[in-house]
N, C-alpha and C positions, 0 to 999 in steps of 0.2 A: 946278480940279475938274470934273468934269463933270456936270450935271445931268439926271436921267431924271425923267420922269413916267409913273406905273404907274395905270392905272384898275382899283379893285379893286369889286366888287360891293358894293353896301349889304348885301347879308347875309352879307357874312362879316366875323365883329368881329374886326380886326385892326388894333390901333391901329400908328399909325406908326412906333414906338420898336421895337415887334415887330417888322414888317416890314423896318426898317432891320436888324434883331439876326439875322433870317433872311437878309437878302442877304449882311452883315458876314461871318456866318461860314460861309457856303455857299463867299465868295470867296477866302476865308482858307483853307479847309479844301482848295480846289482850286491853291491858291498862287498865285492871282491879285493879292492882296494880303496885304501882310506884317501882324505882329500889331499894328505902331502906325498902319499904315492903317485896319484894320478896327475899329479901337478906336475912329479918329478920325472915322469914318464913321458910328459910333453915337454920338459925343460922349463918350465913356468913356476912362478912364486903361488903360495897357495891364494894369496889375493886376487892372484890374474887369472888363476884358473876358474876360481868361484864367480868370476866377473863374468866369465864365456860360457858356464854351465848356463843359464839361460839360453843362449843359441842355440843350444842341442837340446834343449825342451827337459832337462836335469835342474831336479831342487837340490837347493843348498842342505835342505832339511829334510830327511826323512820323517812325517809326522799324519798321522791318520785324521781323517775329517772329525772322527771321534773326541779323538784327542786333542786335538784344536778346539773344537765345542767345549768339551772340558775344562782345557784350561781359560778359554773367555768366561765362562761362570763362574771359575775360580777367583779370576781376576775381577772380577765385578763383586763377589761378596768381599772380597777384601780392603779391609779400611787402615789407615792409618793412625 
């Protein structure tokens, strides 16, 4: 695993865990890290990380509105 060092001004109140979470959620959102990798970066389980994603306005699933609309149409047309 790569290690980086970031210097944050003392005037910024940002605990280490919060900085890691901000980085992990952004990298996950951009598709640079998998869910498991992002959770590992922060030191959380996948399920705990998923629960926190909404606090950072990050969706668990990356689906466009068009794809969602199509899925809804398909579900309405499906009969058992």
